N, C-alpha and C positions, 0 to 999 in steps of 0.2 A: 884473705880468703875466708877466715873464720868469721870476720865481721860481715862480709858479704853474705855468707851462708846464714848468719843469724838474722840479717835484715830480710833476706828472702823468706826465711821461716816465719818471721813475724807477719810479712805481707800475705803469705799463703794462709796463715791462721786467721788473719783479719778478713780475708776474702771469704773464707769458709764460714766464719761467724755471720758475715753480712748476708751471704747466700742463704744460710739457714734461717736467718731472721726474716728475709724476704719471703721465703717459702712459708714460714710459720704465719706471717702476717696475712698472706693470701688465703691461708686455711682458717684463719681466725673468724669467728662469727661477726657479722655486721650488727652492731648494737644500735637499736633505735629506741628512744625513750617515749613514754606516754605519760604526760603530765595532766592532772585534773583532780577534781574533788571526788576521790574514791570513797571518802567518808565525809560526814557532815551533812548539812542541809541540802546540798546539791549532789549527793552521792549517786543518785539515779543517773545523772548525766556522766559523771566520771567513770562509773562502772560500765556504761554503754561504750565509752571510748575504749576502755581496756578490752572488753569483750570483742568489739569489732576488729581492733588491730590484732589481737591475739589470734582470732579465727583466721584472718587473712594471712598472717605470718606462718601459721601452721600449714595452711594450704600450699604456700610457696615453698616451705621447707620440704614438704612431702614430695614436691615436684623437682627437687634438686637445689633449691635455694636461689639466691641472686648471683649470677655469674659463678655458680658452683660454691657459693658461701652461704652458710646458714644464717638466718636472721635470729637475733636474740632480743626479745622485748624486755625492757626494764621499766618498771612502773614507778611513778612518783606521785604521792598523794599530797596535794597542796591545800586540800580542804576549801579551795576557793579563796584563800586568804593571801594577801600580797606578801606578808612576811614569810609564810610557809612556802610560797612560790619561789622566793629568792633562795631559800635553803634547798628546796627540791632541785632547782635549776643547777645550783652549784654541785649538788650531789651527782646529778646525771652527767654533768661535764667531767667530774672526777672519775666516773665509771667508764668514760671513753665512748659515749654515744656520738654517732656521726650526724644524727638528726633527731628531732623531737616533734611529736604530735601533741598539741596543747597550747595553752591551757584552755579551760572552759570560759571563764569570765575575763573581761578585758582588764579588770583591776589586778588579776593575778598574772595575766599574760604580759602586761607592761613591764614590771620589773624583771621577769624571767627573760624577756626578749633582749634586754641589755646584756645580761650574762651570756646568753647564747651568741650574741653578736661579738662580744669580746673574745669568746672562746673559739669562734669560727665553726659554729654548729648550725646546720640547716634547721630552720624553725618554721613549722606550718601549723597555724591555729585553725581549728574547724569551726569556731563559734564566737571568737572575740571580734565584735563588729565596730568597736569605737574607731571613728575616722582617724584620730590622731596617731594610732599605732603605726601606720605606714608613712608618717611624716617625719620620722627620725633618721632617715637615710640608711637604714639597715638593709644591705643588699641581699641578705640571706633569709629575710623574713617574708613569709607568704601567708595567705589565708584562703581557704576554700569556701568561706561564707561571704555574704554580701554586706555592704557597709550601712552604718546608721543613717547617713544622709539620704540614702535611697529608700530605706524603710520610712524615714520621716516624711518624705515627699508622698509616698504611697498612703501613709496614714492620714496625712492632711487632706489629700484629695478624696480619700474614702469618706472621712468624717464630714467634710463640707459638701461633697458631691452626692455620694450615695445615701448618707444618713441625713443630709440637709441640716447639719448642726451649725449654729451660728455663734453660740457661746460655749467655749470649751475650757475645761479644767485640765491642767497638766500636773501630774505628780511623778516625781522621780525619787531616787534614794541616794543621790550624790555619788554613786559609783561611777567609774569612768564610762561604762556603757550606758547606764540609765540617764545620767545627766546629759551625755552627748546626744542621745536619741531625743530627749525632751527639748534640748536647745534647737536641734534641726527641725523638729516638728513645729515648734513655735515660729521659727522663721518662715516656714512654708505656709502655716495657717494664716499668718498676718499678710503674706503676699497674696493669699487667696481671699482676703477680705473678712476672715473670721475674727472674732474677738476672744483673746485668751484672758478669761476672767479670773483665773486662779493658776498660780505657778509656784509650787512649793515642794519640799522634800520630806520624806519620812526617813527614819534611821534603820538601816538593815538590822534585822534581828529583833526589832520591836514587836510586841504582841498586841499593843493597844493603840489605836489610831483615833480615839474619840476627839481630841482637841483639833486635829487636822480636819477631820470630817465635819465637825461642827462649823468651822469657818467656811468649808467648801459648801455646805448645805445652804448657807446664807446667800451665796451668789447664784444658786439655782442654775447650774450649767445644763446645756442640752446633752453634753457628752463628757465623760471623764476618760482621759487617756493616761494609763499607768505604764511607765516605761521601765519599772524595776523587774524583780525576779518573782517566779511563781510562789515561793514560800511566803512572801509578804502580799503578793497580788491576791491570792485566795482569801487571806484574812481581811484585807482591805475591802474586798467586795462583800464578804459576809457582814462585816460591821457596818458598811454603808447601807446595805439593805435592812439590817436590824434597826438603823436610825431613820428609816423611811426615805432614804435618798433613792429616787427612781431614775436618775439620769442614766442614759445608756452607758454601760461600762465597756470600755475598749482597752486592751492591753497589748504590749509589744511582744516580740517573738521569744523572750525569755519566759513567757507564760505558756508556751506551746508544750504543755506537759500535763499528763493526766492528774498529777498531784494538785494542780491549780484547781481543778474541779472538785477533787476530794476535800481539799482544805475549805473551800467556799461552801460546799454542800450543793447537791444537784439543784435544789429549788432556788438557791441564790445564784448559782452559776448559769442557769438556763437563760438564754438570751444574751449572755456576755459574748463579746467578740474579741478575737485576737488578730493582729496583723503579723504575718509570719511568712517564711518560706513554706512551700507545700509540705504537708505532713507525709510521712513515709508511704502510706498506701496510695497517695495521689501522684506519686512520681512514676511515670509510665515508661521509663527507659529499661531496656532488657537487662542492663547491669544492675539496676535497682531491684528488679523482680528476682534476679538470681541471688543477690545479696540478702534480701529479706527472707527468701525461702531457706537459704543456708543458715541464716541467723536463727530462724524459728526451729529448724531441725536440730541445731546445736544447743540452743539455750531454752527451748520450749516456750518461747514467748516472742512477741513482736519487738523490734527495736523500740526503745522507750521514747525516742524523739527524733526529729530531723537531724539533730547534732550527732547522733550515732552514725548516720549515713555520711555526714560531712566529715566525721573523724576517719571513717573508712576511706573516703576520698583523699584526705590529707596524707594518710599512709600510702595510698596507691600512687600519688604523684611523687612521693619520695622514692618509692621503689622504681617507678618509671625513670626518674632521673639517674639513679644508680645503675640501672640496667643499660640505659642508652649511652651513658658516658663511660661505663665500665670503670667507675671511680667512686670514691667516697670523699673526694676533695670538695670542700665547701664552695670554692669559687667555680669549679666546673659544674657542680650541681645547680648552683644559683643561676649561672649563665644559661644552662640548658632550659631551666624553667622560665626565665625571663624572655629568652630570645628564640628558642627552638620549638618548645612544646606548644602546639596550637590545637584547640578543640579536642583536648584529651577526652576520651569517652568516660566521663565520670559517672558515678552512681547517681549523683544529683544533677546530671546534665553535663554538657560540654564545658571544659575548663581551659581557659587561657588567662595568663597573668599579664598585667601591665608592668611598666617600668618600676613601679613602687612595690610590686608583689601583691597588689589587689586583684581579685578575680573580676574579669570583665562581665558586664551584663548585670541583670538583676531579675529575680523572680520572687515577687511577694503576692500573697493572697490574703483574703479575709475569711476567717472561719467563725461560725457561731456555735454555741453550745446548745444542743437540742434537749428535748425532755428526757432522753435516755442518758444524758451526761456524756455525750459524744461530740467531738469537734466535727462539724460538717461544713462544706463550702457555703458561704453566705450568698443568699439570693434574695432579691427584692420580693 
């Protein structure tokens, strides 16, 4: 009887501990990570991520949280560097995040995605467009941006059709995103009968592009398409104009940033064109208008780029999945996003994911820099 009583006492205590643990777990905050370049050359974008997600999380918490649980945002500054991205991803996993929004650039997102996949963490990038990221078979990886191949097709059709360019130079920076966009653009340009007269790379972080531009000047292209980031894009444009290169300068969506114009200088940037998703003020969904108004009221300025809105959408689809499944289990969340969520009313438009986690559809436009140093829709 003593042994029986002891066994029963142990069972009762174990049940009590388990019950308390379950109750505590239910009351614990839901930890969601935000990974991006909060410092460094792309800090404008990473800061936009953090601001957008923080603002939305605070709104949800003020309204009672998700299924009665508060959201806790945990930031991770990867500086846009793949080595830092690996460290940040592991740190966020160790801190118990159930989902992560980020990273900004594909080169940082790629190593982070492997860590989140191994740890069973839902991962949604707002801005990493390299096509190969969703070819790895990670069922918990999603993106609210559109892919490089679709932008490459748009850019090729725009340059050959709208601009009438026949000889085109392509410059990338060997990063996952930029090289992928350049490769896809080259394929589509050649399919459309254009001649790619120059295809070369610069090194990220370089400040002097004279040798590359000298070789480019000798082939006299009708248009230059730069697929890297705004920090180098602005410098490349400035130095090209200083060297007397008058070819139409076109750049990809990583140059959809006011700093591109500031770095190049308005006189050099005037007439430059970017291919990109619509800029924030051109997105006419009610969700977008509300988000932009709230962001301006909170931070005293407009969202810095389209990627701020896309980061907000990445966070919102995570919240949607947790609310609808009433779970933070990766498999349940991923299954909901893959198979159940259709035409979710995103800030950047309706969101539906395919079997690989890519967002269906595409929306790209061309913008030209006017004499005031503003991006405005391109028109003939």
